C-alpha positions as CSV (number, residue, x, y, z in Angstrom):
1,X,0.0,0.0,0.0
2,X,1.5,3.3,-1.0
3,X,0.9,6.9,-1.5
4,X,2.8,9.3,-3.8
5,X,1.9,13.0,-4.2
6,X,3.6,15.2,-6.7
7,X,3.2,18.9,-6.4
8,X,2.6,20.5,-9.8
9,X,1.8,23.9,-8.5
10,X,1.3,25.4,-5.0
11,X,1.0,29.2,-5.4
12,X,-2.0,31.5,-5.3
13,X,-3.5,33.8,-7.9
14,X,-1.4,34.7,-11.0
15,X,1.1,32.2,-12.4
16,X,4.7,33.4,-12.9
17,X,7.9,31.8,-14.3
18,X,8.8,30.5,-10.8
19,X,5.3,30.1,-9.3
20,X,2.6,27.8,-10.6
21,X,-1.1,27.7,-9.5
22,X,-2.6,24.7,-7.7
23,X,-2.4,21.3,-9.1
24,X,-1.4,17.9,-7.7
25,X,-0.8,14.4,-9.1
26,X,-1.8,11.7,-6.6
27,X,-0.9,8.1,-6.9
28,X,-2.6,6.0,-4.2
29,X,-3.0,2.2,-4.1
30,X,-2.1,1.9,-7.8
31,X,-4.7,4.6,-8.8
32,X,-3.9,8.0,-10.2
33,X,-5.8,11.2,-9.7
34,X,-5.4,14.8,-10.7
35,X,-6.4,17.3,-8.0
36,X,-7.1,20.8,-9.3
37,X,-5.8,22.0,-12.7
38,X,-4.4,25.5,-12.5
39,X,-3.0,27.2,-15.6
40,X,0.0,25.3,-17.0
41,X,-0.8,22.0,-15.4
42,X,-0.1,20.0,-18.6
43,X,3.3,21.7,-19.0
44,X,4.1,20.7,-15.5
45,X,3.0,17.1,-16.2
46,X,5.5,17.0,-19.0
47,X,8.2,18.6,-17.1
48,X,8.1,16.0,-14.3
49,X,7.5,13.1,-16.7
50,X,4.1,12.1,-15.3
51,X,1.9,10.1,-17.6
52,X,-1.2,11.8,-19.0
53,X,-2.7,8.4,-19.9
54,X,-2.9,7.4,-16.2
55,X,-5.3,10.2,-15.4
56,X,-8.8,8.9,-15.5
57,X,-10.3,11.1,-12.8
58,X,-9.9,14.8,-12.0
59,X,-11.1,16.5,-8.9
60,X,-11.7,20.3,-9.0
61,X,-12.1,22.1,-5.7
62,X,-13.8,25.3,-6.8
63,X,-14.2,27.6,-9.8
64,X,-11.6,30.2,-9.1
65,X,-9.3,30.4,-12.1
66,X,-6.1,29.4,-10.3
67,X,-7.6,26.0,-9.6
68,X,-9.1,25.1,-13.0
69,X,-8.0,27.4,-15.9
70,X,-5.7,24.6,-17.1
71,X,-8.6,22.1,-17.5
72,X,-9.8,23.0,-21.0
73,X,-6.3,22.9,-22.3
74,X,-5.6,19.5,-20.7
75,X,-8.8,18.1,-22.1
76,X,-8.0,19.4,-25.6
77,X,-4.5,17.9,-25.4
78,X,-6.1,14.5,-24.5
79,X,-8.1,14.8,-27.7
80,X,-5.1,15.8,-29.8
81,X,-3.3,12.7,-28.4
82,X,-6.3,10.6,-29.7
83,X,-7.3,9.5,-26.2
84,X,-10.0,6.9,-26.2
85,X,-10.3,6.2,-22.4
86,X,-13.1,7.9,-20.6
87,X,-12.4,10.8,-18.3
88,X,-14.4,11.7,-15.2
89,X,-14.4,15.2,-13.7
90,X,-15.7,15.9,-10.3
91,X,-16.3,19.6,-9.4
92,X,-18.8,22.2,-8.4
93,X,-22.0,22.7,-10.3
94,X,-21.3,24.8,-13.3
95,X,-18.1,23.2,-14.4
96,X,-19.7,21.3,-17.2
97,X,-21.3,24.4,-18.6
98,X,-18.0,26.2,-18.6
99,X,-16.2,23.5,-20.5
100,X,-19.1,22.8,-22.9
101,X,-19.3,26.5,-23.8
102,X,-15.6,26.7,-24.6
103,X,-15.9,23.7,-26.9
104,X,-19.1,25.1,-28.5
105,X,-17.6,28.5,-29.3
106,X,-14.4,27.1,-30.6
107,X,-16.3,24.6,-32.7
108,X,-14.3,21.7,-31.2
109,X,-14.9,18.7,-29.0
110,X,-13.3,15.6,-27.6
111,X,-12.4,12.2,-29.0
112,X,-13.3,10.2,-25.8
113,X,-16.2,9.9,-23.4
114,X,-16.2,12.9,-21.0
115,X,-18.3,12.6,-17.8
116,X,-19.0,15.4,-15.4
117,X,-20.1,14.8,-11.8
118,X,-21.3,18.1,-10.4
119,X,-21.2,18.6,-6.7
120,X,-23.7,20.7,-4.7
121,X,-23.8,19.2,-1.2
122,X,-22.5,21.2,1.8
123,X,-22.1,18.0,3.8
124,X,-19.2,15.5,3.4
125,X,-20.2,12.8,1.0
126,X,-18.8,9.8,-0.8
127,X,-18.3,10.8,-4.4
128,X,-15.9,8.1,-5.8
129,X,-15.4,4.5,-5.1
130,X,-13.6,1.6,-6.7
131,X,-12.0,-1.7,-5.5
132,X,-9.0,0.1,-4.0
133,X,-9.9,3.7,-3.1
134,X,-12.7,5.9,-1.8
135,X,-13.0,9.7,-2.1
136,X,-15.1,11.9,0.2
137,X,-15.7,15.6,-0.1
138,X,-14.4,17.9,2.6
139,X,-16.7,21.0,2.6
140,X,-14.7,24.2,3.1
141,X,-15.4,27.8,3.9
142,X,-14.4,30.0,1.0
143,X,-16.0,32.9,-1.0
144,X,-17.6,30.5,-3.4
145,X,-18.7,26.8,-3.1
146,X,-15.5,24.8,-2.4
147,X,-14.6,21.3,-1.5
148,X,-11.5,19.6,-0.3
149,X,-11.1,15.9,-0.9
150,X,-10.3,12.9,1.4
151,X,-8.6,9.9,-0.4
152,X,-8.7,6.7,1.5
153,X,-7.2,3.3,0.6
154,X,-9.5,0.3,1.1
155,X,-8.2,-2.2,3.6
156,X,-6.3,-5.2,2.2
157,X,-6.8,-8.8,3.3
158,X,-5.2,-10.2,6.3
159,X,-1.8,-12.0,5.8
160,X,-1.7,-15.8,6.3
161,X,0.8,-17.1,8.9
162,X,1.8,-20.2,6.9
163,X,4.2,-21.4,9.6
164,X,1.3,-21.6,11.9
165,X,-1.3,-22.9,9.4
166,X,1.0,-25.7,8.4
167,X,0.6,-27.2,11.9
168,X,-3.1,-27.8,11.3
169,X,-3.6,-30.3,8.4
170,X,-7.4,-29.7,8.6
171,X,-6.8,-26.2,7.2
172,X,-7.0,-26.6,3.4
173,X,-6.3,-24.2,0.6
174,X,-10.0,-23.6,0.2
175,X,-10.1,-22.2,3.7
176,X,-7.5,-19.5,3.1
177,X,-9.9,-16.9,1.8
178,X,-12.1,-17.1,4.9
179,X,-8.9,-16.7,7.0
180,X,-7.9,-13.7,4.9
181,X,-11.4,-12.2,5.5
182,X,-10.9,-12.5,9.3
183,X,-12.8,-15.6,10.1
184,X,-11.8,-18.1,12.8
185,X,-11.2,-21.7,11.9
186,X,-13.3,-24.4,13.5
187,X,-11.7,-27.8,13.7
188,X,-13.6,-31.1,13.3
189,X,-13.6,-31.6,17.1
190,X,-15.3,-28.2,17.6
191,X,-12.1,-26.4,18.8
192,X,-11.9,-22.8,17.6
193,X,-8.6,-21.5,16.4
194,X,-8.6,-17.7,16.6
195,X,-8.0,-15.8,13.3
196,X,-5.4,-13.7,15.2
197,X,-3.3,-16.9,15.7
198,X,-3.5,-17.9,12.0
199,X,-3.1,-14.5,10.3
200,X,-1.4,-11.1,10.6
201,X,-3.3,-7.8,10.2
202,X,-2.9,-6.0,6.9
203,X,-0.9,-2.8,6.8
204,X,-2.9,0.3,8.0
205,X,-4.8,2.1,5.2
206,X,-3.3,5.3,4.0
207,X,-5.3,8.6,3.9
208,X,-4.6,11.9,2.2
209,X,-6.7,15.1,2.7
210,X,-6.5,18.0,0.3
211,X,-7.9,21.2,1.7
212,X,-8.0,23.9,-0.9
213,X,-8.9,27.6,-0.3
214,X,-10.6,28.0,3.0
215,X,-11.0,30.2,6.0
216,X,-10.0,28.7,9.3
217,X,-12.8,26.1,9.6
218,X,-12.9,23.6,12.4
219,X,-15.8,21.7,10.9
220,X,-13.3,19.8,8.8
221,X,-11.5,18.3,11.8
222,X,-13.7,15.2,12.2
223,X,-13.3,14.5,8.5
224,X,-9.6,14.8,8.2
225,X,-8.8,13.3,11.7
226,X,-5.6,11.3,11.9
227,X,-4.9,11.3,8.1
228,X,-1.3,10.4,7.1
229,X,-0.9,13.5,5.0
230,X,-2.8,16.8,5.1
231,X,-2.4,19.6,2.5
232,X,-3.9,22.7,3.9
233,X,-3.7,26.1,2.2
234,X,-1.7,28.8,4.0
235,X,-2.0,31.9,1.8
236,X,-0.9,34.3,4.5
237,X,1.1,34.6,7.7
238,X,-0.4,35.8,11.0
239,X,0.7,39.4,10.1
240,X,-2.2,39.3,7.6
241,X,-4.7,37.5,9.7
242,X,-7.4,40.0,9.1
243,X,-6.9,39.9,5.4
244,X,-7.1,36.1,5.5
245,X,-10.4,36.4,7.3
246,X,-11.7,39.0,4.8
247,X,-10.7,36.9,1.8
248,X,-11.6,33.6,3.4
249,X,-8.1,32.1,3.3
250,X,-5.9,30.7,6.1
251,X,-2.6,31.5,7.7
252,X,0.2,29.1,8.3
253,X,-0.6,29.1,12.0
254,X,-4.2,28.4,11.4
255,X,-3.3,25.5,9.1
256,X,-1.1,24.1,11.8
257,X,-3.8,24.5,14.4
258,X,-6.2,22.4,12.2
259,X,-3.4,19.8,11.9
260,X,-2.8,19.7,15.6
261,X,-6.5,19.4,16.5
262,X,-7.0,16.8,13.8
263,X,-4.0,14.8,15.1
264,X,-2.8,14.4,11.5
265,X,0.6,12.8,11.0
266,X,2.1,15.3,8.6
267,X,1.0,18.8,7.3
268,X,1.9,20.3,3.9
269,X,1.6,24.0,3.5
270,X,0.9,25.7,0.2
271,X,-1.1,28.3,-1.8
272,X,1.3,31.1,-0.8
273,X,0.6,34.7,-1.5
274,X,3.0,36.4,-3.9
275,X,3.6,39.2,-1.3
276,X,5.9,36.8,0.6
277,X,9.4,36.2,-0.7
278,X,10.7,33.9,2.1
279,X,8.5,30.8,2.4
280,X,10.5,29.5,5.3
281,X,8.5,32.0,7.4
282,X,5.5,29.8,6.8
283,X,7.4,26.8,8.0
284,X,8.6,28.6,11.1
285,X,5.1,29.9,12.0
286,X,3.5,26.5,11.6
287,X,6.2,24.7,13.5
288,X,5.6,26.9,16.5
289,X,2.7,24.7,17.4
290,X,3.0,21.6,15.1
291,X,6.2,19.8,14.5
292,X,5.7,17.6,11.4
293,X,5.3,20.3,8.8
294,X,6.8,20.6,5.3
295,X,6.5,23.2,2.6
296,X,5.0,22.3,-0.8
297,X,7.3,23.2,-3.7
298,X,6.8,22.8,-7.4
299,X,8.0,19.3,-8.4
300,X,8.3,18.1,-4.8
301,X,7.3,14.6,-4.1
302,X,5.8,13.2,-0.9
303,X,5.8,9.4,-0.5
304,X,4.5,7.0,2.1
305,X,4.8,3.2,1.9
306,X,3.1,0.7,4.2
307,X,4.3,-2.9,4.0
């Protein structure tokens, strides 16, 4: 079980030669997802040699340009590459209309099935599920309707302890799946052999929470509690706390407070305002109350492996 997060962009507002707006490439339990798609995302994918073809699902947090202006370009490139695999896009209501209008007025289209899943709920909900991963929304507090996303691996089967199982000839290969599913084994004489004796627990599931633009919002804490990795926007430092409140963004200290109260394992800061030149100030501010903090940087990779 593994999680690998590549930061394609982690800055707010306008893109610059050294600062790219929000986008992330998440690989979790052999699935690949694109999270937000700021301007220039496809160039960043090429720069870091990440495969376009692996992206089958895209999650858009909200309809501010620095989080989705790269989407129409990416979809168009998929068509130019003669993509045939379907693409699913999850985002706020209105995202389909925006993309459809651009294709309509440019008299163009796509070469593959394109499916939109528009979100309207202000409560956390399950929006995606397959055999390996689930994705829940994390409702946020921003100037427009905005969601973060919680990605969770599904538990794997228990591991057989073959050195113990071999001591019981009654246990046959056909019984193995029941043991992997957590069932005890009942011998012919009625004796029960505990599953804990015959198997080992699977590795803990990995969880990643992406919290895009938001005011300090404690309502998210029960949803993101104890995640392995939390990305939380930190547009400002505490010196601009009132501006953060007015624009419905967060400070580094506020992001760290959420991480601390949520007992998360690691916090990643990002979405920095261009007014700041030294991003280490964000790290210092967050570390004043929460130790395990890292700065997001374009091209930086965060990896976790459970064995």
